[in-house]
C-alpha positions, 0 to 999 in steps of 0.5 A: 361531521366537521372537516377536522373529524373526517381528515386522515391523520398522517403518522409522524415518522421518527427522526433519525438520531445523530448516531444513525445519521453518522453510520453511512459516513463511518462505513464510507471512511472505513472502506475508502481510507484503506483502499486509497492507502493500499492504492497509493502504496502500490503506486509507490512500488514503481520506479517513476518519481512522478507516480511516487510523488502523486501517490504520496500526496494522495495518501497524505491527503486521504489520511488527513481527511480521515483524521479530521473526520474522526475528531480534532486534536491529539486523539483518534484522528491523530492515531488514524493518520499515524497508523495509516502512514505506517500501514502504507509503508508496510503494505506496499512492500508486502504486495510487491513481494506477493505479486512478484512471487506469484506472477513474476516470469523467471528467466535464466541470465548471466552477470555481465558487469558489477559496479559498486557505488557509495551509499549512506550506510555502506557500499552498494552494488549494481549487477548488469544481467543479460538474459540467456536462452531467448531470441532477443538479448536484453540487459537488466540492472539489478542493485543490492536490494534486489539480489545483487549480493556481495561476491557476485562477479561477471560470468555468474549464472543467475535467475531473473524474476521479471514482472510481466506488466513491467510495473515492479522492478526486476529482482534476482531469484535469491531476493524473491521469497513471497509474502512472509507470515510476519509481514502479513500479520504486521499489515493485518494488525496495522489495518485492524488498529486503524479501522478500530480508531476510525470506528472509535473516533466516528462514534464518539464525535458529538453532533453539531 
């Protein structure tokens, strides 16, 4: 018997197709992109300009990379970048509303001063609110977007909603309504559309 006859033949494993090799990267892009965008949107909710600048750079970089991985030119990649940026603009305030409504500490306070200032689309207001009913006296600055409504005057009793972690700006109770169904559907729709374009862009790319 010859050596060739007695030698065992090793089975040849089928090579993975380009589509099969692309799926791990596709799943990674679909998971990492919204996670980075949501993280950046949360960082932007802080009043710190440093965190806002860092979050903006990270989100834009992540979206540009995701867009490039989904195809060049004005195609799915561009849609991923646009939808991702819109998702960031909506999901940040949505998380802000949800978290502050659920975990915010409420304290009684009184307005000590109201100051007006000029802004591009009309006059703004800032209320200085002092906490009452506590051992230590603390004053918070609350602007018109956070509940300092027109007509508020010194001496008015209000309710402060304070983030115990100190990350989210303090608001007045009249400006805390929780996450609305419209905002939730908007964020969900933008997320679904972004994920759909990521999937479409990744599956239609031709292997090199």
